[in-house]
C-alpha positions in Angstrom: -3.4 -1.2 12.1 -1.4 -1.7 15.2 -1.3 -5.5 14.6 0.8 -5.2 11.4 2.4 -1.7 11.9 6.0 -3.1 11.9 5.3 -5.0 8.6 3.8 -1.9 7.0 6.8 0.2 8.1 9.1 -2.4 6.7 7.4 -2.5 3.3 7.3 1.3 3.1 11.0 1.5 4.0 11.8 -1.0 1.2 9.6 1.0 -1.2 11.5 4.2 -0.2 14.8 2.5 -0.9 13.5 1.3 -4.3 12.4 4.8 -5.2 15.8 6.2 -4.3 17.3 3.5 -6.5 15.0 4.4 -9.4 15.9 8.1 -9.1 19.6 7.1 -9.3 18.9 4.9 -12.3 17.2 7.8 -14.1 20.1 10.1 -13.2 22.5 7.5 -14.6 20.4 7.3 -17.8 19.9 3.6 -17.4 17.9 1.5 -19.9 14.3 2.5 -19.9 12.9 -1.0 -19.5 15.1 -1.6 -16.5 13.7 1.6 -14.9 10.2 0.5 -15.8 10.8 -2.9 -14.2 11.9 -1.3 -10.9 8.9 1.1 -11.0 6.5 -1.9 -11.4 8.2 -3.7 -8.5 7.8 -0.7 -6.3 4.2 -0.3 -7.4 3.5 -3.9 -6.5 5.0 -3.5 -3.1 2.9 -0.4 -2.5 -0.2 -2.2 -3.6 0.7 -5.1 -1.2 1.2 -2.6 1.6 -2.1 -0.9 0.9 -4.0 -4.2 0.8 -2.5 -5.0 4.2 -3.7 -1.7 5.6 -7.1 -2.2 4.2 -7.3 -5.8 5.6 -6.4 -4.5 9.0 -9.0 -1.7 8.7 -11.7 -4.3 7.9 -10.6 -6.7 10.6 -10.6 -4.0 13.3 -12.4 -0.7 12.6 -15.1 -2.0 10.2 -15.9 -5.1 12.3 -16.1 -3.0 15.5 -18.2 -0.4 13.7 -20.7 -3.0 12.4 -20.9 -4.6 15.9 -22.0 -1.2 17.2 -24.7 -0.8 14.5 -22.7 1.7 12.4 -22.0 0.8 8.8 -20.3 4.0 7.8 -16.9 2.4 8.0 -18.1 -0.2 5.4 -19.0 2.6 3.0 -15.5 4.0 3.5 -13.9 0.7 2.6 -16.1 0.4 -0.5 -15.0 3.9 -1.6 -11.4 3.0 -1.0 -11.7 -0.2 -3.0 -13.4 1.7 -5.9 -10.3 3.9 -6.1 -8.1 0.8 -6.7 -10.1 -0.2 -9.8 
């Protein structure tokens, strides 16, 4: 993940800020659908971040593992993808 570590940290920092904002919205008793919209935006950003992490894992760890005759990393990715469905 070293390749995109800065991008991942940036996305997570943004998501953290969004969550802080959502907490404030709840405390202020803001309109439910506005809170929901912000939750969905945060969820989308976290999904994007997770996909980036998985892509880097495939591009690096899984490819290296397969080159060395070990397909256990491929099984890990399959299990991770199943959790997303």
